[in-house]
C-alpha positions as CSV (number, residue, x, y, z in Angstrom):
1,X,42.8,31.9,-40.7
2,X,40.2,29.3,-40.1
3,X,38.5,28.6,-36.7
4,X,36.9,25.3,-36.0
5,X,34.3,24.8,-33.4
6,X,34.2,21.3,-31.8
7,X,30.9,19.5,-32.4
8,X,29.3,18.3,-29.3
9,X,28.3,14.7,-28.8
10,X,25.0,13.6,-27.3
11,X,24.4,11.5,-24.2
12,X,20.9,10.0,-24.2
13,X,19.5,8.0,-21.3
14,X,16.3,5.9,-21.8
15,X,14.2,4.4,-19.0
16,X,12.1,1.5,-20.5
17,X,9.7,-1.1,-19.2
18,X,11.4,-4.6,-19.4
19,X,11.2,-6.2,-22.8
20,X,9.8,-3.0,-24.5
21,X,10.6,0.4,-25.6
22,X,7.8,1.9,-23.5
23,X,9.2,4.9,-21.8
24,X,8.6,5.1,-18.0
25,X,10.2,8.6,-17.9
26,X,11.2,11.3,-20.3
27,X,14.5,10.6,-22.1
28,X,17.4,12.5,-20.7
29,X,19.4,14.1,-23.5
30,X,22.5,16.3,-22.9
31,X,25.2,17.7,-25.1
32,X,28.8,17.1,-24.0
33,X,32.2,17.6,-25.6
34,X,34.6,14.8,-26.3
35,X,36.6,14.0,-23.2
36,X,33.9,15.3,-20.8
37,X,33.1,13.1,-17.8
38,X,29.5,11.9,-17.5
39,X,27.5,9.8,-15.1
40,X,24.1,8.3,-15.5
41,X,21.9,6.4,-13.1
42,X,18.5,4.8,-12.7
43,X,15.6,7.3,-12.1
44,X,15.1,7.3,-8.4
45,X,11.4,8.3,-8.6
46,X,10.8,5.1,-10.6
47,X,12.3,2.9,-7.9
48,X,9.3,3.2,-5.6
49,X,7.1,1.3,-8.2
50,X,9.7,-0.5,-10.3
51,X,12.8,-2.7,-9.8
52,X,15.8,-1.9,-11.9
53,X,17.0,-4.9,-13.9
54,X,20.7,-4.2,-13.8
55,X,21.6,-7.2,-16.1
56,X,19.5,-5.7,-18.9
57,X,21.1,-2.2,-18.8
58,X,22.6,-1.5,-22.3
59,X,25.1,1.0,-23.5
60,X,25.9,2.0,-27.0
61,X,28.7,2.0,-28.1
62,X,29.6,-1.1,-26.0
63,X,33.0,0.4,-25.1
64,X,31.2,3.1,-23.1
65,X,29.7,2.6,-19.7
66,X,27.0,4.1,-17.6
67,X,29.6,6.6,-16.5
68,X,33.0,7.6,-17.6
69,X,34.5,9.8,-20.3
70,X,32.4,10.5,-23.4
71,X,34.1,10.3,-26.8
72,X,31.1,9.8,-29.2
73,X,27.3,9.8,-29.1
74,X,26.3,7.5,-26.3
75,X,23.0,5.9,-25.4
76,X,22.4,4.3,-22.0
77,X,19.2,2.3,-21.6
78,X,17.9,1.2,-18.2
79,X,15.2,-1.4,-18.0
80,X,12.7,-1.8,-15.1
81,X,10.0,-4.2,-14.1
82,X,6.9,-3.5,-12.0
83,X,7.6,-4.5,-8.4
84,X,5.9,-7.7,-7.2
85,X,4.9,-8.5,-3.7
86,X,4.3,-11.9,-2.0
87,X,1.3,-12.9,0.0
88,X,2.0,-15.8,2.4
89,X,-0.3,-17.5,4.9
90,X,0.3,-19.7,7.9
91,X,-1.4,-21.2,10.9
92,X,0.2,-20.2,14.2
93,X,-0.1,-23.3,16.4
94,X,-1.3,-22.9,20.0
95,X,-0.6,-24.8,23.1
96,X,-3.6,-26.2,24.9
97,X,-4.0,-28.2,28.0
98,X,-5.7,-31.6,27.5
99,X,-6.8,-34.2,29.9
100,X,-5.5,-37.7,28.9
101,X,-8.0,-40.3,30.1
102,X,-5.4,-43.1,29.8
103,X,-2.9,-41.4,32.2
104,X,-5.5,-39.4,34.1
105,X,-3.1,-36.5,33.7
106,X,-3.3,-33.0,32.1
107,X,-0.8,-32.4,29.4
108,X,0.1,-29.6,27.2
109,X,-0.3,-30.2,23.5
110,X,0.5,-27.9,20.5
111,X,-2.1,-28.0,17.8
112,X,-3.0,-26.0,14.7
113,X,-6.8,-26.2,15.1
114,X,-7.6,-25.5,11.5
115,X,-6.3,-24.5,8.1
116,X,-5.8,-21.4,6.0
117,X,-5.7,-21.1,2.2
118,X,-2.1,-21.4,0.9
119,X,-0.5,-22.5,4.1
120,X,1.4,-25.2,2.4
121,X,2.7,-22.9,-0.4
122,X,5.9,-21.0,0.0
123,X,4.2,-18.1,-1.6
124,X,0.4,-18.2,-1.9
125,X,0.1,-15.3,-4.5
126,X,2.3,-12.7,-6.2
127,X,0.7,-9.3,-6.8
128,X,2.2,-6.5,-9.0
129,X,2.7,-3.1,-7.4
130,X,-0.6,-1.2,-7.0
131,X,-2.8,-4.1,-8.0
132,X,-5.4,-6.1,-6.1
133,X,-5.0,-9.7,-4.9
134,X,-7.2,-12.2,-6.7
135,X,-7.0,-15.4,-4.6
136,X,-9.4,-16.1,-1.8
137,X,-7.9,-16.4,1.7
138,X,-10.1,-18.5,3.9
139,X,-9.4,-19.7,7.5
140,X,-11.3,-22.9,8.3
141,X,-11.4,-24.1,11.9
142,X,-11.3,-27.9,12.7
143,X,-14.3,-29.3,14.5
144,X,-14.3,-28.1,18.1
145,X,-12.2,-25.0,17.3
146,X,-12.8,-21.4,16.4
147,X,-10.8,-18.6,14.7
148,X,-9.2,-16.7,17.6
149,X,-7.0,-14.1,15.9
150,X,-5.8,-13.1,12.5
151,X,-2.8,-10.8,11.9
152,X,-1.5,-9.2,8.7
153,X,2.1,-8.3,8.9
154,X,1.9,-8.6,12.7
155,X,-1.1,-6.3,13.1
156,X,-4.3,-7.9,14.4
157,X,-7.3,-7.3,12.2
158,X,-11.1,-7.5,12.9
159,X,-13.0,-10.2,11.1
160,X,-16.5,-11.7,10.8
161,X,-17.1,-15.4,11.1
162,X,-19.3,-17.2,8.6
163,X,-22.1,-19.4,9.8
164,X,-19.8,-22.4,9.5
165,X,-17.1,-20.7,11.7
166,X,-14.8,-20.0,8.7
167,X,-13.4,-16.5,7.9
168,X,-13.0,-15.2,4.4
169,X,-10.6,-12.2,4.2
170,X,-11.2,-9.3,1.8
171,X,-8.8,-9.0,-1.1
172,X,-5.8,-6.7,-0.7
173,X,-6.1,-3.6,-2.7
174,X,-3.3,-1.3,-4.0
175,X,-0.6,-3.8,-2.8
176,X,2.7,-2.0,-2.1
177,X,4.3,-4.5,0.3
178,X,4.6,-8.2,1.1
179,X,1.7,-9.5,3.1
180,X,2.0,-12.3,5.8
181,X,-1.4,-13.5,7.0
182,X,-1.3,-15.6,10.2
183,X,-4.4,-17.2,11.8
184,X,-4.6,-18.7,15.2
185,X,-7.4,-21.0,16.3
186,X,-8.5,-21.9,19.9
187,X,-10.5,-24.8,21.2
188,X,-14.2,-24.0,21.8
189,X,-13.8,-25.5,25.4
190,X,-10.9,-24.9,27.8
191,X,-9.9,-28.5,28.4
192,X,-10.1,-31.2,25.8
193,X,-10.2,-34.9,26.5
194,X,-8.0,-37.1,24.4
């Protein structure tokens, strides 16, 4: 009488940096028997820092999937890319009361009062997860205006005006979220004449 022991098949899961075979986590290797169910997934601890590129996930043999019934040695490879964050800038217009000499009336006018680096760009800079921004962000008031308020993601920040009235922001370090920088200018005098 002969007894045969079924040979197990291996399930291997790789977690690679996009376009490379650089491992971002230890390979997961498990032994299964033909006909066993299996399920694989992206490594959750990588998803804080990386985005999974689902279109690049590969499975060998091609007839297998990232989960299902295993019938032969199977390799699942997930690819990730370092998350990237957007820095955007804009000027928040203010409404001021001006005296119109022609009509001898006060009227409300909405004005920008200055500029900020990148305000005409959809995205001023893209920064990879954990890195430092590189582009200078400078708020420059128009003649007769001053920087009144600067917010980053809705939170007002303290700033120091340069001799010319402009404000240069410090670079963002260890970026882990999008940044929206909004500057608001005010007239140096309460009522302006137009």
